[in-house]
N, C-alpha and C positions, 0 to 999 in steps of 0.2 A: 302500390301494393304494399300492405302492413307484413312484418315477420312471422310465421306462425308461431303458434304458442309452443313453449317447452315442451319436449315429450319424454328428454334423458335427462337426469340430473347427475351421471358420473360425468367429473370433471377431469377429466385424461384425454392425452392427446389423440388416444385409441379406443375406442368404447363401443364394442361389435354389440349387435342386436342378438345376432343367434348365438347360441352357446359354442364357445371354444374351450379347449383343452384346459388353460388359464384364463382368471379373468379380472381384467385390471383392475387397479385402485386410482381412485384421483388424486390430482394435486391436494386436495384438503385432507386426504387422508390418512396421506405420507407426505410429512413433514420434514423437510432436513433440518436437523438441530443444530448441528455442530461441524465443526472439520472444513477443509478447503472450499466444498462445494456449497455450504452454506454461507461463506465469506465471498464466493463468487456469486451467489444469489442477490447478496446485499449488494455487492459492487455492479452491476446489472442494474440494479434499480438505480444507482446515485452517481454513476459513472457512465456505463455504455450505453445506456439509453439515452440521455440527456445529450451523451456525443453523437450518437447515429441520426437524432432528430435534429440536431445542428448541423450536420454535412448533409443532412437529404435535402433541407432548406437551402443551405449553399449551393451545391447542385442543382437546384431548378424544380425538383420534382415537385415540392407542392406549384410553385409555378406554372408547369405546365397546364396543373388543373385550373390555375386560376386566369391564367391569360386568355383560355376557352370563354370564360363569361366578363371578360372584361375587366378582370380586378388583379391586373398586373400588367405592364407596360414592358415586360419582355417581347423583342423581337421575334423570337422563333422560339420552337420547344427545344427542350435541352436535354441531352443525355442519351444511352440507348433504347430503343423502341419496348425494355421491359422494364424501363425503368418505374414506372408504376409500382413493380411488385417491389420496390426496395419501400414503399410508403408501408405495401401492405404486410410484410413480413415485419416491421418494427412498429405497427399495431398489433400484431401477434403479440409479439414481445412486450409488450406493454400489458394485453390481456391477460397473458400468463402469469406476468408479476403481479397484478392485481390480486391474484389468488392469495399472496402471502402478506396481504394485508389492505386495508384501506388506504389509498391516495388520492386525494380529491384532483389533484395537479394532473394526472394521470388521467382519470376520466374526462376531465376537461381536456386534453389533448385529444383522446377520442372523441370526444364528443365536437370537436372545432375541426378533426381533421373529416370526418362522415358528412358534416353539414355542408363540405367545401366540395366532397365526393356527391352528395345528393341534388348541389345545385349544377354540376357538371354535366351528370347523369341524363343522358337522353329521355324522353319519353316513354320509349318502350324496354328502360332499364337497363340498354347497353352503354358501357363506360371503359375507354381505354385514350389516352391524349393523344398516342402518336397517330390513330384512325381519325380522332377527331381534329386533328390539327390538320386534315388533309395531304399526309404523309401516305398514307395507303387507304385500299378501300376496306371496308368489312369485309372480312375473311377472305382478302385477297390474297394474303401471302404466307396463309396457316407455315407451310414450312420454316420460316424465319420470324414471323409476326410478334411473335408469342403472346397473343390474344388470349387463349383459353389459357396459357400458364397463370399470366395476371390475372385474371377470374379466380383459378384457382386458389390463389394466395390472397385474394379477398375474401373467399368464401372458407377459407382455413382459419384468418382474424375473426371473423364473423361465428364461426362455431367455437374458437378461443374462447372468447368476448362471453357468451352465454355459458359455457360451461364452467367457467371462472368465477363470472359475477352475476350468473342472471341477468344482465343488461342484454338486450339485444339491440342495442345500437347498430353496430355494422350489421348487423343482418337485414335492417331496415333498406340498406342499399345493394347488399350480397344477394337475396333471395331473389329481386327483380331481375336483375343480371343472369342469375342463374335459370329462369323463369324464358329470360329470351335466348337461351343456349340450347335449352330443353325445345324450345320452339322452332329454333332453326334446325339445329341438328336431330335430334329425337324424332318430331313430330313431321320436320319439315323435308325429314328422309334424305340428309348430307352423309355420305359415305368416304368423308374425309377427316382429316384429325391434328391435333396440335404438335407443332415440331417440337418442343419440348414437353413431356410429359409432366404432372403435377396434378391437373385437375381430375383426374382420376380418381385421386384421394379423398379431395376435396371433396366432391360428388359423394363419394359412399358415407363420408362424417356428418353430410347435409341431409342425406338420406338416414343416416342414425338418427341423426337429431329431430327429424320433420315425421319419418317411416314415410315419406311420400315416395313411392315405390318408382316412380320416373327417373329421379337423379343416379337410383343404383343402375335401373336399365341403362339410361345415358353413358353411364361409366364403363358399363360393358360394352356398348356397342362401340366406344371410342377406343376400348382395346381388341375388338375384334376385327375393325375395318385395319386397326394397322398392321403392316406386315406385307402389306399388299402392292407396294410403288406409290402409296397414294399422294404421299411428299415429295418425288421426285429424285432426282439425283444429289441436290445441293452441291457443296462446295466438297465434300468427301465421300459421297454414296451414301447410298439407302442407308447401308447398317448404320453410319452415325447417329440417323432416327430411330433405331430398331424397325427399320420399313422395310427388311427385305426377304424377312425370313416369318410368317403369322404366328402370335403369339404362342400360340397352342404347339407351335411346332418348334419352337426355340429350346434348346436345353443349354444355351452357353449365353455369357452376356457379354456383349458386343457393343461398341460406338461409345458414343459422348458417355460418360461415365456417371453425371447426375440426370443426366434422363434416362439412362438404362433401370438404374436404381430408385430413382420416383414413380419409374413405369411399373418397376418389381412389386413395391411398396404398393400401389394401386391392383395389381394384379393380387396380389393375398389378399387383400380386401374383397373384392370381387368374390373371390373364390371363397371366403369365408362367410358371405352373406349369401351365395346362392347355394352354398354346399353341393360345388365343383371340387370332387376330388383328383378330376384331373388337372386342373388347374392350378391346384395348389400342388399337385406333384410334380408340372412345370416351374413354377415357382422356387421350390426347394430346390428343385435340377440347377436352374440359373445361378441361387446363391452357391449351391458348393460349388459350383466350375467357377465363381469369383473367388471361392477361399481355396481353391486349389490351383494355385500358379500364379495366381492374378492380384492377391493382398500382399503388400509390404509389411514387415514385421511390425512396424508403427501402428498399422492400421489403416494408412494411409491408400486412396485407391484411384487408380491411375495413371498408367505409366508412360500416358506420349504428351508431349506438350501440344502435337498435331491433333486436333480438336476433342483434347483436353480427354482423352480416350483411352479404352484396356486396351491394350496390347495382346499378342501373342501370350499363349501361357507360359512362365516363368522368362517373361521380359519384365523385370523388374532392376533395372540400373539405378544405382543409389542417388547416382547425382545428377541424373536426368529425369529422377521423377515428375509426374506433374502433380498428384497425392492433391486434389484439390478440396479444399476442408468441406466445401458443399457435399463432395461426393463420399467423404465419412460420415457424415451428416446424414446423410440419403441410405449410407449403407446400414448405420445405428436403427433409424427408422423401420429401415424392411426389415432388419432383423428382431425388432421388436413386435414385428407385427406375424414374423412367423414363428417366434415364442411362445405369442401367447392360440396362436392356431394348431402348437405341435407337442409343447410342453419339452421341447428338447435343449438342454442346457446350451447345445452348442452355438447357439443363437445368440445367449448371454455373454457366452466365451470371447464372441469377437467386439460385441457392444462394450465388453469390460476394453479390452485390448483399445479399442476407438477413444472411449473415454479418458481411459488415464495415459494415453498418447498423443494421439492425432489433436482430439479436441483440447484437450489440458493445453498442449502447446501452440493451438489456433494464437491466443493470447497473449498478450503481454502482462507483465507480472501488474501495469497500470490499469488494466483492461480498458484500453482506448486505443491502443494498435494492436493489429490483424497482421497471420498470413494469410496470403490466398492459395498459394502455393507450400508444399510442406515437402523439402527436401530428406534425404538419409545422408546426403555430403556435400559441406562445402568446402572447395579446393582454398578459397581465400575468401577473404572477409570483402563482404559486400555491402555498402550504406544505403540504407532506403533513401528514397527521394525526403528532403527537408519536411518538417512538420507544416502543415497548412497545405501539402500537393499531395499529389496520388499518383501513385505508379501506373503504367502496363499491367493489369493482372498479370500476363505471363512472366515478369521479373521474376528469376530463380533467387529468392532473397537472401540476404546476410543481416536482415533485420526486420521487423516488424514495422509494416504502414498506417498512420491514420484512417485511411479511406483507401480507398479503389476506384479505378476507372469503370469496370464494372464493377457495380456494389453488392453483389449476391452474398458474400462468406458474413459480413458482421452482422446483419441482421438475423441471418440464418443462426450463429451461432448463439446469440442474445434471446430467442425464442426459444433453443435449446435448452439452454444453463435454465432459464426461468419456469420451463416445465417439466425439468429434469425428475420432481418427485413422481411422477406419474409414469417413470420408466424403471423402477427399483424393484417394486414389490407387486405379487398379484395375491388374491385371497378368496377364500371361500365362506359358508357357511362352517365347513369343515377342516380347514387350512389354510395355512399361510405361506407363502414360497417366496423368499429370501434370493434373488437374482444379484443384486449392485450390490455392494455393501458400503455404506456410508453410515455417518450417524442418525436416526430417523426418529420420529414418533409415527407408530402406524395406528390408526383408528379402525376396526372391523366391525360397521354395525350388523353386516349380516352374522355375524358368530357374537356382538354381543361385546366385542372384546378388545383391549387394547395392550399393544406391545411397545415397548423400543429397543431400539438397534444403537449398543454403544462399543464404538471401534477408532483407533485410528488409520484403519487402513487407507493408504497401502504401506504407512510409515512403519506399522507390522501387521501381522496378520492373526491379531486374536481379536475376536468379534463377538460378543455378546447379545442374546436376543432377553431381554427381560420382559416376563408378564406382568403388567399393570393392573390389566382387569380381566379376569380367568375367562375362558370362556366357559357353558356350563357342562358341554358332555366333551368325551373324549374328541382331541383336535389333534391335528398334526400340524408339526413345524418343519418345512422344508427348505436344506441351508444347501444351495449351489457349492459342487466342488470344482474349481475350473480343474481346466485339461491340465495345469504344469503342477497342480499341488499334491505330487507325491509325496506321502506322510501327514496327510492332512490328519486330525481327530476331531472328536466331537464328544463332550464330557469325558474329554482324556481316554477315551479306546479311538484305536484307530475309525476313522470315518470310511463304510462301505457304500458308497454311490449307487442309487441304480441305475439302468438302462440309460436313463435321462439325465443322469449326472448329478443327482441331489440326494444328499444323506438326508434320511426322512426320520424323526422321532415323533411317534403317534401313542397319545396316552392322556391320561387327564392331569390338567394343570393347575396350580395353584397362585393366585396372585402373589408376587415375590419370585416365584420361580426364575431361574435362568439357564438357561441352552449356550453354551460356549464352544467356538468353532475354534480352531488353531488353525491355521495357513501355514506354511513352510516359508518362510521368507529369506532364503539364503541365495545369495547371487548365483547366477547359472551361468554359461556358456554354451550360449545357440551356434547352429553349423547352419549354412544354408543348404538349400536343396542344390543336389551337382548338376541341375540344369540348369540355374543360375549362373550364365557366365561369367557374368560380372562380379560375382561375388567366389570366386574359386580362391578355397586358401585363407578366408577369412573368418570371423566369429564373431558375435553380438554378445553383449552382455545386457543378461536381465534379473529383474528380482521381483519376483511375484509379477504382478499385473505389466509392471516398470519396466520400458525398454531404456536402457541407459545409452549418453554417448559420451565423444571425448569432444571436447571444444578448446580453442584457442582464440581470445576477445583479442580485437587488432591490436588493442593498447595494451595486451600482457606480450610483449616483443621476445622477451627472455623467454616463456614457456613451451614445451615441449611441441613442436609441429605438428598438428595431427596428420600430416601426410606422409612423414616418416616413422612413426611410433608403431613399432610391431610389440605385440603382446603375448608374453610368455604363458599358453595356455595352462601350461602345469603348475603356474605360480600360486600362491594364497591371491583371494582376493579382498582384501582389507574393508572393514565397513568405518565410516566415522558418523556417527550419530547426528541428527539436526532436529531441531525443538518442530515438532507440527509437521513434518516433511520425511519423503524418505531419505534414508543417509546416503551423503557422498560414497562413492570407492574409490578403492585406489588399486590402479592396474599397473603389474608389472610386465618390463622389458627390455626393449633396446632401442635405441635410435638409431634407423639406417643409415649407414655411411655409404651415397651415392656419387662419392669422390670420383671411382674410378672410372664410371659410365660417363661417356663423351657422346657429341652430336646427337644421334637421334636415340641412341639406347639400344640401337639392335645390337646383338653380339652372337657369333656360330656359341652351339649349346656347351661346347667344349673350350668355349675361348671367352665365356662372360666370367665376369669378377667376381669374387665370393663374398656373398653377403656378409655384411660385417656392422657391428656398428658398438656403440656406448651401451652398456646398462642405463634403465631410467624409468622412473614410474611418470603417470598420468594420471589425475581425476578424472573420474566418469559421474555425469549427473546426470538425471533423468532427461530424456529426451525432450519433455515438456517445458525445460528450464533451459534450455537455449536460448542466445540472444537476447538475453534479457540484460546482458552487460556489454551492449554495441554491436556491431558486425560482428562476425566471428567465425573462423574457420570450423568445422563440425563434420564429426562422422559416427555412423552407428557402427558400420561394420570395419573392423579391424583387421588389418593382416598381422599373422601370427609367425611368432619367430622359428627358421627354418625354411 
């Protein structure tokens, strides 16, 4: 079966057919031109993608395909049941990266991989190396087999390639597989679904590309059957699969965090394309429940190692947090969909928190080492396994690793960074909305206009929007005012954000005009909700969108012990400027003296030792920078003096 003709030219990760409150722009329309995100996109091409492709070759992901057709002498299939998806996510990263410029070698990588998939694909379109190796029957273990999950990532890679480059190489194998699934599940009348949501978003994007309604109908069916116990209890109960309550009746986020948030993204997509306000309202309620007591200050998602899951409301221990990188990326993607659907800046506020903290901290400065879990506290340094080996994904890290036993996070990071331009800005014939601040060049063909954003954000809070080619008519520029940015100004006047959180300037513009936003970037102390038991008596330090931490690398044995430092919340926080990045901060307080405590440390209240200690100062760095100097102690939430 040949791939369908291109019917949408918008090179964006999310490209709604129906009108949404905000209209996305593509990665060709919004190009990141400078600063750390531009550097990271270049490093993704030159370092991360070659690194990832080498690892999936080493781990046997490609050999799993080759051995099915006699092109490998590997004695058995290697890896987890979902390892096909590692290849597909890498292909998606390569595809989005191609939007930044021609790369003949990258095109060859896609061509070679697709040729291999095509040789492996069965005559009816089905492809899954775990099933085809005889380790499971087709759709025989949907709860844990990840068949539709893998298919979804193949479809996502195909849509990314055609949007970014116009090439339909991956579509040539993804569409036959999608047709097979439509025939089996929609037309064949199956009433079950995959244990790991993801295909819902993919099917909607395939519908958006082809306008074939069957893909949208299947996505909706897969959502509607979930919540009726179709997947069985599994290891952790049906809530783990989001299969205990029908989606339309579920107003809380529960279970495995990545599954829940990929499902949420699909629910928003379906609600938008079917014009279903009830379903959209459910999605908004689930997102609100996540933000209200189930999201860490850094934007990390998922508090429980068991089941990689959400915990109860306010169950947010800093040292035991799971905070899988993929869960925060899933929250980023779901939030973008809700932002498009509603126009509310609250969704961009969370995206910004994720972007500058968890996502920024997920990858080492060399761009070839990664975090799977993202704690808010490390009590002692813990070295990762040596380079060339991979840790179990549940190891609480003291430093980043080259790869993982379950390798979902590194390719997910790569595809997100490569497509980041598609998540920053929206626009239409009469308006431009800037949601996330980075130096960019913006083409807005609908208005016949061009703009650039110039900023060193978040190192400082000055954001300049410059008109390169002015629109012909009166035009509105809307700038998001972050929820923390009290005292922001636009053109020197106090910003007056509307109910959606944007400062709007509507007037006639001339080429060369500038609109200047100043966001206050003063250090501030943040207190936790009193219901978060593990954090009582502590504060965190933030500056702009950046969460800070205190760190003690293992090699710095003479530095202040982060487990003993207590901050003086009334003392001034000093800044030390650093070129191109957020400043370091100096916190003042004391080092607690624990010498009077003995044994278990339990004492009667009237007999406990007085808390004493020597005055001390300690440097705080952006959370994203921790563990770049080897394994270390680290904490975000710091006890206060007194």
